ZALO-901779 format. One record per atom (N, C-alpha, C): residue in three letters; atom name; x, y, z. Coordinates in nm, 2 decimals. Example, Ala and Ser with C-alpha at 12.3 -4.5 7.8 and 13.67 -1.06 7.14 Angstrom:
2
+------+--------+--------+--------+--------+
: loke : sedren :      X :      Y :      Z :
+------+--------+--------+--------+--------+
:  ALA :      N :   1.32 :  -0.57 :   0.78 :
:  ALA :     CA :   1.23 :  -0.45 :   0.78 :
:  ALA :      C :   1.32 :  -0.33 :   0.78 :
:  SER :      N :   1.28 :  -0.22 :   0.71 :
:  SER :     CA :   1.37 :  -0.11 :   0.71 :
:  SER :      C :   1.29 :   0.00 :   0.79 :
+------+--------+--------+--------+--------+
***
This chain:
66
+------+--------+--------+--------+--------+
: loke : sedren :      X :      Y :      Z :
+------+--------+--------+--------+--------+
:  MET :      N :   3.93 :  -0.13 :  -4.10 :
:  MET :     CA :   3.99 :  -0.01 :  -4.05 :
:  MET :      C :   3.90 :   0.11 :  -4.05 :
:  ASN :      N :   3.82 :   0.12 :  -4.15 :
:  ASN :     CA :   3.73 :   0.24 :  -4.16 :
:  ASN :      C :   3.60 :   0.22 :  -4.08 :
:  LYS :      N :   3.57 :   0.10 :  -4.04 :
:  LYS :     CA :   3.45 :   0.07 :  -3.96 :
:  LYS :      C :   3.45 :   0.14 :  -3.83 :
:  PRO :      N :   3.55 :   0.15 :  -3.75 :
:  PRO :     CA :   3.55 :   0.22 :  -3.63 :
:  PRO :      C :   3.53 :   0.37 :  -3.65 :
:  ILE :      N :   3.58 :   0.43 :  -3.75 :
:  ILE :     CA :   3.57 :   0.57 :  -3.78 :
:  ILE :      C :   3.42 :   0.60 :  -3.82 :
:  VAL :      N :   3.36 :   0.51 :  -3.90 :
:  VAL :     CA :   3.22 :   0.53 :  -3.93 :
:  VAL :      C :   3.13 :   0.51 :  -3.81 :
:  TRP :      N :   3.16 :   0.42 :  -3.73 :
:  TRP :     CA :   3.08 :   0.39 :  -3.61 :
:  TRP :      C :   3.09 :   0.51 :  -3.51 :
:  VAL :      N :   3.21 :   0.56 :  -3.49 :
:  VAL :     CA :   3.23 :   0.68 :  -3.40 :
:  VAL :      C :   3.16 :   0.80 :  -3.46 :
:  ALA :      N :   3.17 :   0.82 :  -3.59 :
:  ALA :     CA :   3.10 :   0.94 :  -3.65 :
:  ALA :      C :   2.95 :   0.92 :  -3.64 :
:  GLY :      N :   2.90 :   0.80 :  -3.66 :
:  GLY :     CA :   2.76 :   0.78 :  -3.64 :
:  GLY :      C :   2.71 :   0.81 :  -3.50 :
:  VAL :      N :   2.78 :   0.76 :  -3.40 :
:  VAL :     CA :   2.74 :   0.79 :  -3.26 :
:  VAL :      C :   2.75 :   0.94 :  -3.23 :
:  LEU :      N :   2.85 :   1.00 :  -3.28 :
:  LEU :     CA :   2.86 :   1.15 :  -3.26 :
:  LEU :      C :   2.75 :   1.22 :  -3.33 :
:  LEU :      N :   2.71 :   1.18 :  -3.45 :
:  LEU :     CA :   2.60 :   1.24 :  -3.52 :
:  LEU :      C :   2.47 :   1.22 :  -3.44 :
:  LEU :      N :   2.44 :   1.10 :  -3.39 :
:  LEU :     CA :   2.32 :   1.07 :  -3.31 :
:  LEU :      C :   2.32 :   1.16 :  -3.18 :
:  LEU :      N :   2.43 :   1.17 :  -3.12 :
:  LEU :     CA :   2.44 :   1.25 :  -3.00 :
:  LEU :      C :   2.42 :   1.40 :  -3.03 :
:  PHE :      N :   2.47 :   1.45 :  -3.14 :
:  PHE :     CA :   2.45 :   1.58 :  -3.18 :
:  PHE :      C :   2.30 :   1.61 :  -3.21 :
:  ALA :      N :   2.24 :   1.52 :  -3.28 :
:  ALA :     CA :   2.10 :   1.53 :  -3.32 :
:  ALA :      C :   2.01 :   1.53 :  -3.19 :
:  PHE :      N :   2.04 :   1.44 :  -3.10 :
:  PHE :     CA :   1.97 :   1.43 :  -2.97 :
:  PHE :      C :   1.98 :   1.56 :  -2.90 :
:  SER :      N :   2.10 :   1.61 :  -2.89 :
:  SER :     CA :   2.12 :   1.73 :  -2.81 :
:  SER :      C :   2.06 :   1.86 :  -2.87 :
:  ILE :      N :   2.04 :   1.86 :  -3.00 :
:  ILE :     CA :   1.98 :   1.98 :  -3.07 :
:  ILE :      C :   1.83 :   1.96 :  -3.07 :
:  LEU :      N :   1.78 :   1.85 :  -3.10 :
:  LEU :     CA :   1.64 :   1.83 :  -3.13 :
:  LEU :      C :   1.55 :   1.79 :  -3.02 :
:  ILE :      N :   1.61 :   1.72 :  -2.92 :
:  ILE :     CA :   1.52 :   1.66 :  -2.82 :
:  ILE :      C :   1.55 :   1.71 :  -2.68 :
:  TYR :      N :   1.67 :   1.70 :  -2.63 :
:  TYR :     CA :   1.70 :   1.72 :  -2.49 :
:  TYR :      C :   1.68 :   1.86 :  -2.44 :
:  PRO :      N :   1.75 :   1.96 :  -2.49 :
:  PRO :     CA :   1.75 :   2.09 :  -2.41 :
:  PRO :      C :   1.63 :   2.18 :  -2.46 :
:  THR :      N :   1.52 :   2.16 :  -2.40 :
:  THR :     CA :   1.41 :   2.24 :  -2.43 :
:  THR :      C :   1.42 :   2.37 :  -2.35 :
:  PRO :      N :   1.39 :   2.49 :  -2.41 :
:  PRO :     CA :   1.40 :   2.61 :  -2.33 :
:  PRO :      C :   1.28 :   2.63 :  -2.23 :
:  TYR :      N :   1.18 :   2.54 :  -2.23 :
:  TYR :     CA :   1.06 :   2.56 :  -2.15 :
:  TYR :      C :   1.05 :   2.45 :  -2.04 :
:  ARG :      N :   1.00 :   2.49 :  -1.93 :
:  ARG :     CA :   0.96 :   2.40 :  -1.82 :
:  ARG :      C :   0.81 :   2.41 :  -1.81 :
:  TYR :      N :   0.75 :   2.30 :  -1.81 :
:  TYR :     CA :   0.60 :   2.29 :  -1.81 :
:  TYR :      C :   0.55 :   2.26 :  -1.66 :
:  LEU :      N :   0.46 :   2.35 :  -1.62 :
:  LEU :     CA :   0.40 :   2.33 :  -1.48 :
:  LEU :      C :   0.25 :   2.34 :  -1.49 :
:  GLU :      N :   0.19 :   2.31 :  -1.38 :
:  GLU :     CA :   0.04 :   2.32 :  -1.37 :
:  GLU :      C :   0.01 :   2.42 :  -1.27 :
:  PHE :      N :  -0.10 :   2.50 :  -1.30 :
:  PHE :     CA :  -0.14 :   2.61 :  -1.21 :
:  PHE :      C :  -0.29 :   2.59 :  -1.18 :
:  GLU :      N :  -0.33 :   2.59 :  -1.05 :
:  GLU :     CA :  -0.47 :   2.57 :  -1.01 :
:  GLU :      C :  -0.53 :   2.70 :  -0.99 :
:  ARG :      N :  -0.65 :   2.72 :  -1.05 :
:  ARG :     CA :  -0.72 :   2.85 :  -1.03 :
:  ARG :      C :  -0.87 :   2.81 :  -1.04 :
:  ASP :      N :  -0.94 :   2.85 :  -0.93 :
:  ASP :     CA :  -1.09 :   2.83 :  -0.92 :
:  ASP :      C :  -1.12 :   2.68 :  -0.94 :
:  GLY :      N :  -1.03 :   2.59 :  -0.89 :
:  GLY :     CA :  -1.06 :   2.45 :  -0.89 :
:  GLY :      C :  -1.02 :   2.38 :  -1.02 :
:  SER :      N :  -0.97 :   2.46 :  -1.12 :
:  SER :     CA :  -0.93 :   2.40 :  -1.25 :
:  SER :      C :  -0.78 :   2.41 :  -1.26 :
:  MET :      N :  -0.72 :   2.31 :  -1.33 :
:  MET :     CA :  -0.58 :   2.30 :  -1.35 :
:  MET :      C :  -0.55 :   2.36 :  -1.49 :
:  TYR :      N :  -0.45 :   2.45 :  -1.50 :
:  TYR :     CA :  -0.41 :   2.51 :  -1.63 :
:  TYR :      C :  -0.27 :   2.48 :  -1.65 :
:  PRO :      N :  -0.23 :   2.44 :  -1.77 :
:  PRO :     CA :  -0.09 :   2.42 :  -1.80 :
:  PRO :      C :  -0.02 :   2.55 :  -1.82 :
:  VAL :      N :   0.10 :   2.57 :  -1.77 :
:  VAL :     CA :   0.18 :   2.69 :  -1.78 :
:  VAL :      C :   0.32 :   2.65 :  -1.83 :
:  LYS :      N :   0.37 :   2.72 :  -1.92 :
:  LYS :     CA :   0.51 :   2.70 :  -1.96 :
:  LYS :      C :   0.60 :   2.82 :  -1.93 :
:  VAL :      N :   0.71 :   2.80 :  -1.88 :
:  VAL :     CA :   0.80 :   2.90 :  -1.84 :
:  VAL :      C :   0.93 :   2.89 :  -1.92 :
:  ASN :      N :   0.97 :   2.99 :  -1.98 :
:  ASN :     CA :   1.10 :   2.99 :  -2.05 :
:  ASN :      C :   1.21 :   3.01 :  -1.95 :
:  VAL :      N :   1.30 :   2.90 :  -1.94 :
:  VAL :     CA :   1.40 :   2.90 :  -1.83 :
:  VAL :      C :   1.51 :   3.00 :  -1.86 :
:  ILE :      N :   1.52 :   3.05 :  -1.98 :
:  ILE :     CA :   1.63 :   3.14 :  -2.02 :
:  ILE :      C :   1.58 :   3.29 :  -1.98 :
:  THR :      N :   1.46 :   3.32 :  -2.03 :
:  THR :     CA :   1.41 :   3.46 :  -2.01 :
:  THR :      C :   1.32 :   3.48 :  -1.89 :
:  GLY :      N :   1.26 :   3.37 :  -1.85 :
:  GLY :     CA :   1.16 :   3.38 :  -1.74 :
:  GLY :      C :   1.02 :   3.42 :  -1.78 :
:  HIS :      N :   1.00 :   3.44 :  -1.91 :
:  HIS :     CA :   0.86 :   3.47 :  -1.95 :
:  HIS :      C :   0.77 :   3.35 :  -1.94 :
:  THR :      N :   0.65 :   3.37 :  -1.90 :
:  THR :     CA :   0.55 :   3.26 :  -1.89 :
:  THR :      C :   0.44 :   3.28 :  -1.98 :
:  GLN :      N :   0.38 :   3.16 :  -2.02 :
:  GLN :     CA :   0.26 :   3.15 :  -2.10 :
:  GLN :      C :   0.17 :   3.05 :  -2.04 :
:  HIS :      N :   0.04 :   3.07 :  -2.05 :
:  HIS :     CA :  -0.06 :   2.97 :  -2.01 :
:  HIS :      C :  -0.14 :   2.93 :  -2.13 :
:  TYR :      N :  -0.19 :   2.81 :  -2.12 :
:  TYR :     CA :  -0.27 :   2.75 :  -2.23 :
:  TYR :      C :  -0.42 :   2.76 :  -2.21 :
:  ILE :      N :  -0.48 :   2.81 :  -2.31 :
:  ILE :     CA :  -0.63 :   2.82 :  -2.31 :
:  ILE :      C :  -0.68 :   2.74 :  -2.43 :
:  PRO :      N :  -0.76 :   2.63 :  -2.41 :
:  PRO :     CA :  -0.81 :   2.55 :  -2.52 :
:  PRO :      C :  -0.88 :   2.64 :  -2.62 :
:  GLY :      N :  -0.86 :   2.62 :  -2.74 :
:  GLY :     CA :  -0.92 :   2.70 :  -2.85 :
:  GLY :      C :  -0.84 :   2.82 :  -2.89 :
:  SER :      N :  -0.76 :   2.87 :  -2.80 :
:  SER :     CA :  -0.68 :   2.99 :  -2.82 :
:  SER :      C :  -0.53 :   2.96 :  -2.83 :
:  GLY :      N :  -0.49 :   2.86 :  -2.76 :
:  GLY :     CA :  -0.34 :   2.82 :  -2.76 :
:  GLY :      C :  -0.27 :   2.89 :  -2.65 :
:  TRP :      N :  -0.14 :   2.90 :  -2.66 :
:  TRP :     CA :  -0.06 :   2.96 :  -2.56 :
:  TRP :      C :  -0.07 :   3.11 :  -2.56 :
:  ILE :      N :  -0.10 :   3.17 :  -2.44 :
:  ILE :     CA :  -0.13 :   3.31 :  -2.42 :
:  ILE :      C :  -0.02 :   3.36 :  -2.33 :
:  LYS :      N :   0.05 :   3.47 :  -2.38 :
:  LYS :     CA :   0.16 :   3.53 :  -2.30 :
:  LYS :      C :   0.10 :   3.60 :  -2.17 :
:  ASP :      N :   0.16 :   3.58 :  -2.06 :
:  ASP :     CA :   0.11 :   3.64 :  -1.93 :
:  ASP :      C :   0.16 :   3.79 :  -1.94 :
:  SER :      N :   0.07 :   3.88 :  -1.90 :
:  SER :     CA :   0.11 :   4.02 :  -1.90 :
:  SER :      C :   0.20 :   4.05 :  -1.78 :
:  ASP :      N :   0.19 :   3.97 :  -1.67 :
:  ASP :     CA :   0.28 :   4.01 :  -1.56 :
:  ASP :      C :   0.40 :   3.93 :  -1.55 :
:  SER :      N :   0.44 :   3.86 :  -1.66 :
:  SER :     CA :   0.57 :   3.79 :  -1.66 :
:  SER :      C :   0.69 :   3.89 :  -1.68 :
:  GLN :      N :   0.80 :   3.84 :  -1.64 :
:  GLN :     CA :   0.92 :   3.93 :  -1.64 :
:  GLN :      C :   0.95 :   3.99 :  -1.78 :
+------+--------+--------+--------+--------+
***
């Protein structure tokens, strides 16, 4: 009788963990080509702010983003 309750609680816990930790990332990752080189860009889908990646420096905020 308690096994279905434990099973349902376990599934709900896994769904909750997946929804918080993995699925809804606030960033969309794109590539931008400049001078023949590809640069990764991440855009915050909530605020619209963008950042580009520079090896050795990390993610740098774009000055002309919203």
